[in-house]
N, C-alpha and C positions, 0 to 999 in steps of 0.2 A: 505492501499501499506506500501510496508518494507522498509525499510531506508537501504535494499542490492537491492530496485527494482531501484528506487534512484539513489545509486550510481551505481548500470552498467548502467544507461541511464547518466551521467556524469551531470544529473541536479539537483538541490535544490530544497529542498520543496517548497520552492518559488516560484518555475518557475511553478508548477502544480493549475491546480479546478479542485475540486474531491465534489462530490457530491454521499450523503448514504441515503440511509432509515433510519438507525435505528442512531437511539439518542447516545444509547452505543458508535458505531463506529466513528460517527460524532465528537463526544466530543476527542475519542483514538485519529483520524488521526491531528485534534488539537491540541492537548499536542503530537503530535509530527511535529509542525508546519506546516501541510496544512491548506491551503486555503478551504473551507469545507460548503459546503451549504446539509443542511437535502431537498432530495430530491426523491420520491415516484416515479421514472424513472420508470411504468408501468402505469404512470396514471397522471404524472406532465410533462411537458415539459422541455427541460433545460434549467435556467435558465441564459442564454444566449446570444449575439446579436446574427445576421446570422454569416456568415464565422470566428467566433472572433478564431477558433486553424484550427491548421497544421496538430495536432495528435491529434485520440480522445482511448480513453482505456478501452475495455470492459471488463475485467478479470473476467471469470467463473462470470459472468452476467447473460445473455441471456436468461439459463438455468433456471431462478429461477421469472422470468419475470410472471406474467399472459395475459402481452400483449408486447412481445417484439417491438411490426411495432409501437406504442408510443415511444420506446427508440431509435429506429432507424429511422424513422423522421426527432427527434429530434437532431441527432448527421448525420445525412441530412446535417439540416436549419445548424447547430455551425461549421459545415467545410468550413474552404476553397476554391475554387474551386482546386481540383489536391490536397486537403487532403485524406489524409488516420487514416483508423479504424483500428487497430487491436483488436481483439477481442480473445477470449477464452474457449472452452463448450468444453463437454465431448460429447463420439464420439457413439452414440446407434450401428453402428458397429463396435467396436473396434473388436478387433479378440476372447476375452473368451465371449462377448453377443453374437458373434454367435455358439459359442460352445450352448452356454445356451439353447438359443429359441432353436434349436435341440431340447433339451435332455428337452422340456418342463419344461426350471426352467425359473424364472423372471427375463429379464437382469437387470445387473449394470445400475446405474444412477436411475433407473425407482423407482416407487414410486408405493406404491396399499394402503395406506392412510395415514391421521395425523398422530397420533399417533407410529402404526407401517411397516414397511413392509419385507411382511410376502412372501413364493415363493421361495423359494434359497438354501432349507433343499433340500441335507442331504449338501447341496456342503458348503450354509452361513446359520448361525443363522439369528432370523429375528434383523432386530437393527431399528433404528429411522432416521425416515427421514428426505431430507433437504432444503426441497423445493423445488424439482426440476416440474414443470412444462412442459416446454417443453423440450425434448431431441431429435439432429438431429444426420440423418446422415450427408457428405459430401456437398453430388451434394443439398440436401435440404438447406443446408446453405447459400449456395451460389447462390440460386434461393434467398431465401428469401432477400439476400442481395440486387441484383441486381433489386428484382421488387422495393426497397428503395432508388436507385441512388446509389450505390457499391461495387463498381463491382470490384470482388478480385481480386488480380494481384500475390500471393502466399502463400501457404497450406502448411505448416509442422506438423505431428506428437512429439505427449511427452506421453510418459508412464503414468501411474498410480499410485497417490504417495500408494494407496492404495492398489494397487498390489504387489508390491517392499514389502511394510513393512509384508506383512499378510504370503509368502514366499519366499528365494531365489533364486530358481529355475525357479520358474511361472516370478518372477521381472526379469532376465535376459533374457525370453521371451518378457515378457511386453517390454524391452529397447528396444528387436531386433525387432520387427513388430513395433517400433514408429519409424520405418522409411521408413514403407508404409503410405501413409495416407488414406489411405482406409481403414485399421485394427488397427491402433495406438488406445491407448484409449482415448488422448486430442488434441481435432482441435487446429489450432490458421491461425490465418486466417487476413490478412490484404488484407484491402479493399479502395481501391481511387473514392474518389467523381465525379460519370459522370452523366448526364442525366439519370432517370429512366425508368424502360421500363419495361415490364411483365405484364400480369392480374391482379392486379388490379384495380380495376374502376375509374371513372374521378370523 
């Protein structure tokens, strides 16, 4: 979590409780003044009492988890009644992925192996994977959140840094599509803690 984010929210580092799987990242966060615990949120519960937070932020986290359900159950537990989860994640249905799929090209954000991502030539060269296990569309993410007792109350789109960096023209187009939630490269969703519903087994 950057100092810019902390400053923009008007909070101090000491107002946050962070969890991070990487030892290196934990050390960096602690060095920056954040209270941080090492937790693998794919398989370990959040180490906090029930109803202990008004807001939980999971920025670019869900897509990297083998089991995002474990984290979402934990988020629901630690949120106070009416508390809010703010999460960001790539959009599988982004405007450029819709074009790539029609052309038979491997969509952006998805990965084809543990060493290299193939299938995007001639548009993009092979690239190193970053550990994306689950990529969501907007409807799928909202349905997942509801199944864990987190009711989406607002969704906005964000442009992709990758697209902006590769081409000024594509970057402008990407920023334009960011205003259309279903086509944006990245999704930001705020969801309020409510009673769970959906098709989960008791």
